N, C-alpha and C positions, 0 to 999 in steps of 0.2 A: 440571559443567554451566557453572560460570562460568568455565573454562579454554577452553569451546568458543566459550563468547560471545564472549571475547575473542580469539579466533583471528581470523587473516587468511584470506582465501579460499584454498581449497585450489588450485585452478587460477591461473593468469597467463594472461590473455587479450591478444592482441594485432591489430593493426589491418595490415590489407594489401590493396592497390589491390583491385576486383574482388569482393571478398567480400560473400557472400549475405546476412549477418546484420549488425545494426548492435548494438555494444558500446560501453557508457559507463560513467559513473559518476554517480548522482544524489544531491543533497544532502537526506538523510531530516531531518525536523523531529523524527521520533521519536527517531533516534540522534544528531542534532544533529551529523553527517558522513556523509561519502559513501560509498555502498552501489553494488556493481558491479552491472551487469546484461549480458546476452550477446545479448539480443534485443528487438525493441520489444514482444513479449507477455510478457517478462520485466519489462520498465521498467512495462508496464499493471499486471502483480501487486505490483511494487513501490511504486505510487501506491495502489494499493485497500490494501496493508498501512499505510501512512504515514499514510493518512486513517481507519484502523481505530482507534478509541479503546480498543479490547479489547488492542492488540497494543503491548506495551512494550519491545521490541525485535526486531529483524530483522538477521541474519546472512546474507548470501551464500555460497554454496558453503561450508556449514559444515564437514563431512567427507567421508571417503571411505569408504562402507560396503563390507565384503567377508563374503562369505555362501558356504559349499558349497551349492550348489543343483544337483542330479540329478548329484551326482557330479562338479561343476567347481566352479571358484573362480569367482565372480561379484562383479563391482566397479562403483559406481555411486556419484555424485557429486552430492546433491540440489542444486537451485536456493537453497532457503532454508529457513531456520529461524526460526519468529516465536515469541516468546514471547508467550502471551497470557494471557489471564484464567483459561481451561479447561486451561491448561499448555503444553506444547512443541509444537509444529503444525511439520512437514514439509512443505515444498511442491517439487513439480515441475511446470514449465509445460511445456506441450508443447501444439501446434496439434491442434485437434480431427480434423482430417483425417487426423492420423498415429496417433490413438490405436489404431488398429485393425491396424496393423500387428504380426505376430507377435512381434518382439524388443521392441517399445515394452511390449505387454501384459505379456510376460514378466517384463520387467524391473520394471514399477513393481506386479506382483503379488507376487513377492518380497520387493521394497523394503516393500510395504504390510506384510507380515506381519512382517518382520524390526522395523520400526520400532513398529508397534501393541504387538509382543508386549513392547515397554517401556511400556506404558503411556501413549505418544505419540500423536498425533492422525496422520494422513498425508491429504493432500489433491493430487489431480491437477487443476489448473485450465487452463482453454482460453480459447477467446476472449470477453470480458464482452460486456454489453450495450453498445451503441455510446454511447447516449445517457447512461448513467452514466458510461461511460467519460470522455467529453468533459466532462461536469460535475465529475467530479473533477480531471481535468487542469486545467480552468479555476481551479478552485478552489485548487489547489497553487502557483500564482503569488501566493498571500496567506498560505504557511506559516511565513515567519520571525517569529517572535514580536517580534524587536526592532525591526522597522520601524515598530512599532505603539505609538503613546502609551498609558501605561499609566492616564493619565485620561480618554481617550476611549474605551479601551476598558470601563474600568467605568461610563462613563456611558452607556454604550450597555445594556451587563446590566442597569443598574438602570432603563431607560427603555424599551427596546423588550419589549413585551408579547405574548403567545401569541396567535398567529392574525394578527398583521401582514403586509403584504406586503414583499417585498421594497422595494416604492417608499418604501411610507411608513416602512419602517425606514432608510433613506436620508435620510429628512428629519426624523429625530427629533433630534438634536442640532444646533444653529443656530449653538453657540458654535463650531464647529471647521470648517474648508475641507470644503465636501462634499465633496471628492476623496477627501479622509482618511476621510470618515464613510462612503463607498461602500465604500472599501478595508479598514476596521475591520469593517465589517459581514460581508463575505467573509470575512477570516480568521474569525470568530467561528463563521462554518458551517464552516470548514477544521477547526478544533479542536473541533468538536461542542457548544459550548456553545450555539447554534442549529442547527436541524435542518431539512430540506425534503426533498421527494420528489423524489429525484435522478434517477428513472426516467422524469422529466418533463424536456424542456431548461429550465436557469435562464433566468429573463425577471424585468421588474419586478413582475409579476403573481403571482410565486413566494410561496405561503404559508410563513412562518416558525413553527415551533414552539421553545418553550423547552426545552431539555433539563433532565429534574427533579433 
């Protein structure tokens, strides 16, 4: 497993004029380095994984799977391997409109059998809730820990009580520039030390909860 986590992506993607998908690299706070993606939907899954405190590692295109299925050799490269508190989770990302295609359903069916036979989890991930996605994308702007004063972060953790609103949290620590306080509160939301209902658009009245 350690060799797999240290491996580079199986494929090398390229950009060309007129391509219909968007490839790129996202700086992951979980990894402390860039993780590649090959579509906007993969980027969304990457954002959710980076935000998830139960995920300790994120690997893109982790391995090539081969198996004999119905008398023929099948090959497939999953999109992500996540190390979670529950164990390895292999993720394939696909738009919902394509899941019913016979070739897609067939590939995911045999992939699931192979992966779950090892005791790992397997997930097919499609379009997420748009409000939650926008909230997480917004909070991702505050994911880099070195940008925040440890003293300010400690002061907020000590003074922000359970059940206050974002507006109230922003005004909690008066000894720092208010702009820095706002950013640090949002950083603590990203790290999971504060929580909020992200199914509702974040606003000054959003209620914060302290993580146990």
